[in-house]
N, C-alpha and C positions, 0 to 999 in steps of 0.2 A: 173194117181192119186197112191202116192205111198201108204202102206201100212197104215201108221201114221196116212195119210192125209183123205185116208179111212175111221179111224177107227175114227175119229175126227167127218169126216162129219156126221158120224150115231149115234153120242151119245150126248148129251143134254148139254154138256161140251167141247167146241171148247178146241184146243192146245193155251195157252195163255207166250204171253211174255212179258217181259220187255225191253226197249233202251231206253238208254240213249244217252243223246245229241242231244234229237230227234229236236229240234226248226226247224235247217236248214241240207243241206246236204246229207251227207249221214245217216244221223239219223233218217230225213224225207222221205227219198226215201225208208228207210227199214220198215219204218212205216206203210207205201202206201204198200211196197210190200205183210206184213205178212198181211195189211187189205183185199186185195185184194183175197188173198191166204185162208182165212174163219178164220185167227186167232186173237183171243182177244185179244188184244193189248195196254199198260199202254206204252204211252210216257211220257219220262222225259227231263226236260230240267228249265232250271232258268227264261227264258224270256216266261212269262205268255201270252203275244200278238198272237205271233206267234205258241205258242200249242193250247190253244183256237183255232187258224185259223185252225189248222193241226187233229186236231178236232171234227171239225165241218162239215172237210170236206172228212174224212175218218170213223170216230166214234168211233175212238180209247178213252181211258180215258186219259187227262193230269193228271197231278201230276207235279205241280210247287218244284221243289228241286236243290237244288248242291248237289252233287255231293263229295264236300270237307267237306259237315258238318253231322257232327254224329246227330243231330236233324231231320235233311231234311231225312236223310238214313232211320233212322228211323220209321217216317211218313210216308214213300214210303211201305216199309216193310209193316205198317199196313194198308194201302191203300192194296196191293196185295194181303195180306191174309185174306182179307174181300170181294176179288171175287172171291176164290177157289185157284186149284192148279193152280202152275206158273210153264210151263216146259221150258221156255229159254231165259237165262238174256243177251242182246247185247251192252257189254260193248263198247260204241260209244263215250259216250266224252271223247274229251281230245283236245290235240292242242298245236300247235307252236307259241313262241317266241322271234323275232328275232333273225339273222343272223351271231352275233358278234365269233369271232374266241376267245380258248379258254382264249390264254391272256387277252382278253376286254371283258370276259364274265360279265352279266349280273349277281349277284347273283341272284336278287331279280325276276326274268327272269325265272332262272333253277329253284327255288324254289317255283314258281308257274306251272310249266311244271311239278315237280315231284309229286305238289299237288293233281292235276288234272289226270293227265294223267295213273299215279302208283298209288297214294294211293286211287284216287276215287277210280279207279276198282278196287283195295283190299275192300275198304270198301263196296262197292253195293253187291260182290261176295259172302263176308264173310257175312252179313247178309242174302242174297236173298238161301246162298246153303243150309240151311237143307229143307226149301220147293223144292228149284228142283231136289235134293234127293228123297224125300217123293213123290215127284208126280209120278217117276218108270221109268221117260223118262227126265232128264234133261240134258240141253243144256248148258252150259257156253261158248259164242262168245266174243273172246277177240281181237279186233278189235287194230291192231300196227298199223306196216308201212314196207316198207322195210328200212327203219332207223332203224329198231330192227335188220337187218340183215347185216348192214354195216356200214363205215363212210363216210361222205362226210365234206369239207372245210367248217365252216360257221354253221356248225348243232352237234356241240356239246351236245351241253344243249339237242336238241330236240333228238338228239342220245340215249344219254345215261336214258332218260327217256323210250324211245321207249323200248331198251334192256332191261331196268326193267322191263317193262310192259309183256317184252316177257316171262320174267322168271317168272312173279307169274305164266300163263299159261301152262306151262311146266313144272313149279314143282307142282302146283297142279294137272295134267294128273296121275302123278305119287302118290300122294296121296290117289288118286283117285279109284285109280285098284283095280276093282270088283264093285266099286257103280256102279248104273244105269245116273251115269254123265258123258255126252261127255262135250272133251274140246276142242272147233276149233280156230286156230288163223286163223284171213283172216289179211294178210298185203299188203296191195295197197301199188302200184308208186305213177307216177306222177297224181291226179284227179283233175280234175279241178269240182273246187265247190265254191259258192259265196263269201264264207268267209275265207277258210282257209288259202291263202297267202294273204288274208288284214290284217286279224288278225296278222300275224306275220310281217307283213311290218309296225304295228302300223297303220293303216288303209289309208295306201299310196296307192291309186288305180294303180296309175303309176305303181310303183315296185313289185305289185302285176301282173299286168295284162303283165308283162313284165316273169315272171315265165314261161309261155305258150305259147309266143309269137312264131307263125312258125310252133308251135307244130303241125303234122296231128294226129287228133283227139286223146287227153287226155281221159283217163279213163274218166267217169264222174258219179255221184255219185249213177243213177238206174242200171249200172253196176259192184257196188259194194254192193247193197242191191240184185240185184238180186244170187251173190253169196254166201253171208250168206242166201239165201232164199233157195237157192240150198244144201248147205251144210245143212239147219235145216231139210230139209223134204228127206232126203236119211231117208232108213230104220236106224232105230236106234242101230242096232247093229254094224253101218258103221262109222267110224268116222273120220272126214278130220282136221287130228292133223294140218298142215299147210298147207295154202293156200297161194300163192304170186300172186300179180295180179300186170301187167304191159301194161300201151297200148305199142302197138309196134315198136312204136317212141322213147322209153327208152328202153333199152337194162342194165343201171345201176344209179347208185345213181348220175352220176356223167357225164353220156353219153348221151344224148338226138338226136334224128335226126330234125334240123330244116331248113323249106324249104326257 
């Protein structure tokens, strides 16, 4: 057990995290990981039914909110403030829409990706930053992607949004020098979740399944959640600036071994 975890277990006030995009995939897996480790968790997403099920399973506090809404985020902050200190924010809400080339790009899809991945992360981080600093051991986790570090054909909108999201993390870390807040970027590659590719392809299950066809063990949501948990539970003087995760079968955004 880490020193932070030991201190939390000995205290009447556990470490507390806010996880966005918690209704499925990496977000839900992160809620489960943190609850199993003894954290108090506020799980945030738009879908009330899925959040209710997750809360019943894990004991997390469910807050139905859209990170692209100022009013929803203000309400989230009020709920969090009522529960005591907040020690970690996991900015997981995000996603991709479409695989068009730049020449054929959908402005609406690009706008939606920027609203969710970039401005959603900015909005929630800005709103909770005072509480994270006040806790004395705050963490801002930003879930980007390997798309934040390289480009690939058909990914222009998602790549641009994730590059911008990464810029929030790298800039914030510089701006918080000397403050008791770590900024941690987790950048996964190919992760087989139930919805990411399905949403990207507008609900086309066959196209979504083809993304992972023949790939020997793509990452799973639990793999990423475990990495988030590891970074959060390191001694607080240790900062994981960037952790890039890929399945062994994937060596770049465009090169994947398929059987």
